[in-house]
C-alpha positions, 0 to 999 in steps of 0.5 A: 085805067080811068081811075089812074088818069083821074088820080093823075089829073088831081095830082097835076092840079094840086101841083100846078095850082095848089088846089084840088077842086078847079083851075084858077082860070075856071074859078075866075071865070065863074066869078066873072059870070056871077059878078053882079048877081050877089046884090040880087041874090043875097050873100048866102044864095050867091055863095050857094050858087057859086059853090054849085057852079064850082062843083059842076066845073070841077066835074067837067074839067076832070071829065074833059081831062080824062076824055082828052087823055084817052083820045090823045093815047088812041091817036098816039097808038094809031100814029105808032102803027102807021110807022 
């Protein structure tokens, strides 16, 4: 079931954002957080750091979606039992 939820997440992200890594909002936040670091690090090190941050954010977004989906489903099931 988790595999299906992850596939749903990837499909949803592709449809909404036209990408399959992270949301545009998260990518923008990473760029804002790293703003000014490029001068101190140099372009190559900055790109490596940015890419690594995007990779971590991608995993976190996907896992957050999966967990939220599962919690929502459990809450829905619980609400249906109460009626």
